[in-house]
C-alpha positions as a Markdown table, in Angstrom:
| # | Residue | x | y | z |
|---|---|---|---|---|
| 1 | Glu | 93.5 | -13.2 | -61.7 |
| 2 | Lys | 90.0 | -12.0 | -60.9 |
| 3 | Lys | 87.7 | -11.5 | -63.9 |
| 4 | Glu | 84.4 | -9.7 | -63.5 |
| 5 | Arg | 81.4 | -11.3 | -65.1 |
| 6 | Pro | 78.2 | -9.4 | -65.8 |
| 7 | Lys | 75.3 | -10.6 | -63.7 |
| 8 | Glu | 72.6 | -12.6 | -65.4 |
| 9 | Leu | 69.4 | -11.0 | -64.2 |
| 10 | Tyr | 66.2 | -12.8 | -64.9 |
| 11 | Gly | 62.7 | -11.3 | -64.5 |
| 12 | Glu | 60.7 | -14.4 | -64.2 |
| 13 | Phe | 61.3 | -17.9 | -62.7 |
| 14 | Asp | 59.2 | -21.0 | -63.5 |
| 15 | Val | 59.7 | -24.1 | -61.4 |
| 16 | Thr | 58.0 | -27.3 | -62.4 |
| 17 | Val | 58.1 | -30.2 | -60.0 |
| 18 | Val | 57.6 | -33.6 | -61.7 |
| 19 | Cys | 56.7 | -36.4 | -59.2 |
| 20 | Asp | 56.9 | -40.2 | -59.5 |
| 21 | Arg | 53.6 | -42.0 | -58.9 |
| 22 | Ser | 54.9 | -45.4 | -59.9 |
| 23 | Ser | 54.3 | -48.4 | -57.7 |
| 24 | Ser | 58.0 | -48.6 | -56.8 |
| 25 | Met | 57.5 | -45.5 | -54.7 |
| 26 | Arg | 55.8 | -47.6 | -52.1 |
| 27 | Glu | 59.1 | -49.2 | -51.2 |
| 28 | Ser | 61.5 | -48.0 | -48.5 |
| 29 | Asp | 64.8 | -46.5 | -49.2 |
| 30 | Glu | 68.1 | -47.5 | -47.5 |
| 31 | Ala | 67.3 | -45.4 | -44.5 |
| 32 | Gly | 63.9 | -47.0 | -44.1 |
| 33 | Ala | 61.8 | -44.1 | -45.3 |
| 34 | Val | 58.9 | -44.8 | -47.6 |
| 35 | Lys | 59.7 | -43.1 | -50.9 |
| 36 | Tyr | 56.3 | -41.6 | -51.7 |
| 37 | Val | 56.0 | -40.1 | -48.3 |
| 38 | Glu | 59.3 | -38.4 | -48.6 |
| 39 | Gln | 58.4 | -37.2 | -52.1 |
| 40 | Lys | 55.2 | -35.6 | -50.8 |
| 41 | Lys | 57.2 | -33.7 | -48.2 |
| 42 | Ala | 59.8 | -32.6 | -50.7 |
| 43 | Ala | 57.2 | -31.4 | -53.3 |
| 44 | Val | 55.2 | -29.4 | -50.7 |
| 45 | Leu | 58.3 | -28.0 | -49.2 |
| 46 | Val | 59.5 | -26.7 | -52.6 |
| 47 | Leu | 56.0 | -25.2 | -53.3 |
| 48 | Glu | 55.8 | -23.5 | -49.8 |
| 49 | Ala | 59.3 | -22.1 | -50.0 |
| 50 | Leu | 58.7 | -20.7 | -53.5 |
| 51 | Arg | 55.4 | -19.3 | -52.5 |
| 52 | Glu | 56.9 | -17.6 | -49.5 |
| 53 | Phe | 59.7 | -16.2 | -51.7 |
| 54 | Ser | 57.0 | -14.9 | -54.1 |
| 55 | Ile | 55.3 | -13.2 | -51.2 |
| 56 | Asp | 58.6 | -11.6 | -50.1 |
| 57 | Leu | 59.0 | -10.4 | -53.7 |
| 58 | Glu | 55.6 | -8.7 | -53.7 |
| 59 | Asp | 56.7 | -6.7 | -50.7 |
| 60 | Ala | 60.1 | -5.7 | -52.2 |
| 61 | Arg | 58.8 | -5.3 | -55.8 |
| 62 | Arg | 59.0 | -1.5 | -55.8 |
| 63 | Asp | 62.7 | -1.6 | -54.9 |
| 64 | Leu | 63.7 | -4.3 | -57.5 |
| 65 | Gln | 65.4 | -3.5 | -60.8 |
| 66 | Tyr | 63.5 | -6.2 | -62.5 |
| 67 | Asp | 59.8 | -7.2 | -61.8 |
| 68 | Leu | 60.7 | -10.6 | -60.5 |
| 69 | Arg | 58.0 | -13.2 | -60.6 |
| 70 | Val | 58.0 | -16.9 | -59.5 |
| 71 | Arg | 55.5 | -19.4 | -60.8 |
| 72 | Thr | 55.2 | -23.0 | -59.8 |
| 73 | Glu | 53.6 | -26.1 | -61.3 |
| 74 | Val | 53.4 | -29.7 | -60.2 |
| 75 | Arg | 53.1 | -32.6 | -62.7 |
| 76 | Ser | 53.1 | -36.3 | -62.1 |
| 77 | Phe | 53.8 | -39.5 | -63.9 |
| 78 | Gly | 53.1 | -43.2 | -63.4 |
| 79 | Ser | 50.6 | -45.1 | -65.6 |
| 80 | Asp | 48.6 | -43.2 | -68.2 |
| 81 | Ala | 46.1 | -42.1 | -65.5 |
| 82 | Gln | 48.8 | -40.6 | -63.4 |
| 83 | Val | 50.4 | -38.5 | -66.1 |
| 84 | Glu | 48.7 | -35.2 | -65.2 |
| 85 | Ile | 49.0 | -31.7 | -64.0 |
| 86 | Leu | 48.4 | -31.5 | -60.2 |
| 87 | Lys | 48.9 | -27.8 | -59.8 |
| 88 | Pro | 48.8 | -25.6 | -63.0 |
| 89 | Leu | 51.6 | -23.1 | -63.6 |
| 90 | Ser | 50.9 | -19.9 | -61.7 |
| 91 | Glu | 52.1 | -17.6 | -58.9 |
| 92 | Glu | 49.4 | -18.7 | -56.5 |
| 93 | Leu | 49.3 | -21.7 | -54.1 |
| 94 | Thr | 45.9 | -22.1 | -52.7 |
| 95 | Glu | 44.9 | -24.4 | -49.8 |
| 96 | Arg | 42.9 | -26.5 | -52.3 |
| 97 | Gln | 46.0 | -26.9 | -54.5 |
| 98 | Arg | 48.2 | -27.9 | -51.5 |
| 99 | Val | 45.7 | -30.5 | -50.5 |
| 100 | Ala | 45.1 | -31.8 | -54.0 |
| 101 | Val | 48.9 | -32.2 | -54.6 |
| 102 | Phe | 49.4 | -33.9 | -51.2 |
| 103 | Lys | 46.5 | -36.3 | -51.8 |
| 104 | Ala | 47.4 | -37.2 | -55.4 |
| 105 | Leu | 51.0 | -38.1 | -54.3 |
| 106 | Asp | 49.5 | -40.7 | -52.0 |
| 107 | Asp | 48.2 | -42.6 | -55.0 |
| 108 | Val | 51.2 | -44.6 | -56.5 |
| 109 | Pro | 49.6 | -47.5 | -58.3 |
| 110 | Gly | 51.3 | -47.1 | -61.7 |
| 111 | Ser | 54.2 | -47.9 | -64.0 |
| 112 | Thr | 56.9 | -45.4 | -64.8 |
| 113 | Lys | 55.9 | -43.3 | -67.9 |
| 114 | Asp | 58.1 | -40.4 | -67.0 |
| 115 | Phe | 58.8 | -39.6 | -70.6 |
| 116 | Leu | 55.1 | -38.8 | -71.2 |
| 117 | Ser | 55.1 | -36.1 | -68.5 |
| 118 | Leu | 58.3 | -34.6 | -69.8 |
| 119 | Glu | 57.0 | -34.7 | -73.4 |
| 120 | Gln | 53.7 | -33.1 | -72.5 |
| 121 | Leu | 55.7 | -30.4 | -70.5 |
| 122 | Gln | 57.9 | -29.7 | -73.5 |
| 123 | Asp | 54.8 | -29.4 | -75.8 |
| 124 | Ser | 52.9 | -27.2 | -73.3 |
| 125 | Ile | 55.6 | -24.4 | -73.1 |
| 126 | Pro | 54.5 | -21.7 | -75.5 |
| 127 | Pro | 57.0 | -20.3 | -78.1 |
| 128 | Glu | 57.0 | -17.0 | -76.3 |
| 129 | Asp | 58.4 | -18.6 | -73.2 |
| 130 | Tyr | 61.2 | -20.2 | -75.2 |
| 131 | Glu | 62.0 | -16.7 | -76.6 |
| 132 | Lys | 62.1 | -15.3 | -73.1 |
| 133 | Ile | 64.4 | -18.1 | -72.0 |
| 134 | Ser | 66.8 | -17.3 | -74.8 |
| 135 | Ala | 66.6 | -13.6 | -74.2 |
| 136 | Lys | 67.4 | -14.3 | -70.5 |
| 137 | Lys | 64.1 | -12.9 | -69.3 |
| 138 | Leu | 62.8 | -16.2 | -68.0 |
| 139 | Arg | 64.6 | -19.0 | -66.1 |
| 140 | Lys | 62.6 | -22.3 | -66.4 |
| 141 | Ile | 63.6 | -25.1 | -64.0 |
| 142 | Val | 62.3 | -28.6 | -63.9 |
| 143 | Met | 62.9 | -30.8 | -60.9 |
| 144 | Ile | 62.2 | -34.5 | -61.4 |
| 145 | Leu | 61.5 | -36.3 | -58.1 |
| 146 | Ser | 61.9 | -40.1 | -58.8 |
| 147 | Asp | 63.5 | -43.3 | -57.7 |
| 148 | Gly | 65.3 | -43.4 | -61.0 |
| 149 | Asn | 63.4 | -46.2 | -62.8 |
| 150 | Ser | 61.8 | -45.6 | -66.1 |
| 151 | Asp | 59.7 | -47.7 | -68.5 |
| 152 | Asp | 61.7 | -46.2 | -71.4 |
| 153 | Pro | 65.0 | -44.6 | -70.2 |
| 154 | Ala | 66.0 | -43.6 | -73.8 |
| 155 | Arg | 62.7 | -41.8 | -74.4 |
| 156 | Ala | 62.9 | -40.0 | -71.0 |
| 157 | Ser | 66.4 | -38.9 | -71.7 |
| 158 | Lys | 65.5 | -37.6 | -75.1 |
| 159 | Ala | 62.6 | -35.6 | -73.6 |
| 160 | Ala | 64.8 | -34.1 | -70.8 |
| 161 | Asn | 67.5 | -33.3 | -73.3 |
| 162 | Gly | 64.9 | -31.7 | -75.6 |
| 163 | Leu | 64.0 | -29.3 | -72.8 |
| 164 | Arg | 67.7 | -28.7 | -72.0 |
| 165 | Glu | 68.4 | -27.8 | -75.7 |
| 166 | Lys | 65.8 | -25.1 | -75.4 |
| 167 | Gly | 67.4 | -23.6 | -72.3 |
| 168 | Val | 65.3 | -25.2 | -69.6 |
| 169 | Ile | 67.3 | -26.4 | -66.6 |
| 170 | Val | 66.4 | -30.0 | -65.8 |
| 171 | Phe | 67.5 | -32.0 | -62.8 |
C-alpha cells in the first residue's frame, strides 16, 4: 500500500567537514593510497561540489519555493594546535580559502583529539540555529573524515551524540 509522506523542505543547509590531522594519516590504506592525500581530495571535492550547487541555486533562486542557501565550513583535529577552523561557515569559497584548506591538510603531525573539534563545533552553534533545526528550516550536516582512531573514543562519541540529539546529522 502506498502512503504519501509530506515533503520535508529546508531553506538552509550547513555542511561542516571535520578533517583528521593526526600522524596516522601519513600511513597508506589497504589500496596503497596515503590517507591524508585522499582526505585532501575528498574535502576539496565536497567544498567545490557544494559551492557549485550554491551557484546553481543563485541562478534558480527566483523560481524556488524556499530561499535555499548552502554554507560550508572546514574544521580539523589532531594535537591541540591542529584543532582549528580552516574555513569559517559561509556561502563563499574563495581561492585563498581553497589553498589554506589544502595546505593545512598537508600538516599531519598530531595526535587524535577529535572530541575537541566536535565539542567546539557543538558550542559554536548559536541557539537560533538549533531552533531552525527543530523547526525544519535548517539542515546541519557534519562529515567527519578520519581513519577511525581517537585519543578518547568515549568523549568523541559523547560529542557526536550531543550534536545528533540537537538534530544535527553526523557521519
